[in-house]
N, C-alpha and C positions, 0 to 999 in steps of 0.2 A: 461783835468784833472778835476775830480769831486770836489765838495766842500769838501767832506770827505777826498778825496785824498790830497787836498791842506793842510788841517788841519793835517793829519797824517805826511805828509812830513815835515811840520813845527815842529811838536812835535818830530820827529826823529832827527832834528837838524843836527849835524855833524856826528852822528853815521852812519856807513855804513848800507846798507840793510841787510847784513849778521849779523852784531852785533845786530841790532834792532830786526830782525826776531828771533834770538836766545833768546833774552830777552822776546819777546812776546810768543814764542812757536809755530811759524808757519814757513813755508818755506820762503826763501828770494824771490823766484819767485812769491809766492802768495802775499807777502807784496808789491812787485813792481806792481803787477796787481791791487791791491786795491788802491794804490797811484795814478796810472794812470787812474783808473776808468773803464777800459775795458780790456778784454782778448785779447792780441795781436794776438793770433792764430785765434780766431773766430770773433774778432771785436765787440763782444757783451759786453754790459754794465755789470759790475760786482758789486755786492753788498754783503759785508761781512755779515755773519750770526750774530745774536745777541751773540752767544757764542764766536765768534771771536772778536767781539767788546768788550766783557767783558775782554778777555785776553789783548787786546790792552789798554783798560782803566787801568787795573792794572799795566801793564808794563810802561806806560807813566804817570801814576798818573794823569789821566784826567777823567773828568766826563763821566760815562757810559751813563747817560741820554742824555748828549749832543751828544755823538757818535750815540746813537739810533736815535736821532732827525736828525742828518746829513744824516744818512743812510735811513731816511724816515720811520722808524718803529713807531715812536711816533711824536706828535706835541707838542712842549713845548712853542709855541708862546703865548698861552693863559694861563697866570699865575694862574688865578682862578681855572682852572682845575688841576693844578699841586701843589696846596698848600697841605701841610701836617698838618692837624689840631693838631696832637700831637706835632709837631715841633713848630708850632705857639704858643702853650700853654707853651712850654718849654722856648721860647724866652721871653714871658711875665714874667715867673718866674724869669728868669735871670735879666730882667730889674728891677723887684721889689727888688731882692736881691742886685743888684748893688746900688740902691738908699739907702738901709738900712744897707749895709755891712760896716764894719770898713774901714777906708781909706787905710790900708795896704792890698790891694787885688790884686796886680799885678800878683803874682804867680797863683792865682786862675783864673784870666782873661786869662793868657797864656794857662792854661789847657783847658779852655772853647773854646778858639780859635782853639786849636788842634782838639778838638772834632768836632767843627763846620766844619773845613776843611775836616775832614774825612767823615762827613755826606755829604758835598757838592760833594765830589769826588766819592761817592758810587752810 
């Protein structure tokens, strides 16, 4: 089983292949092949396309960038190459706001956390 296959199987959890494949929008046989990491008919290694990874990312609410990395399309081991300057500036603004904002800010912080989670998973 490939690294991406192991991750996908873990993300699928207790869902059957058919349930998960319907949620993703691919066939259950293709999902099984991706999870195993090879095509059982030919024995050749299988690597899902970026488009398929995007579908999986949305269905499992899992980072598209992490899936691309697992599939070998990108390398996210070097954080400097993957920094987003606009996001870093936004974080600085949030920190400034947090220090200066009134003490009753829990609702705002929850909104920011949801935005951050959406950003991470995109």
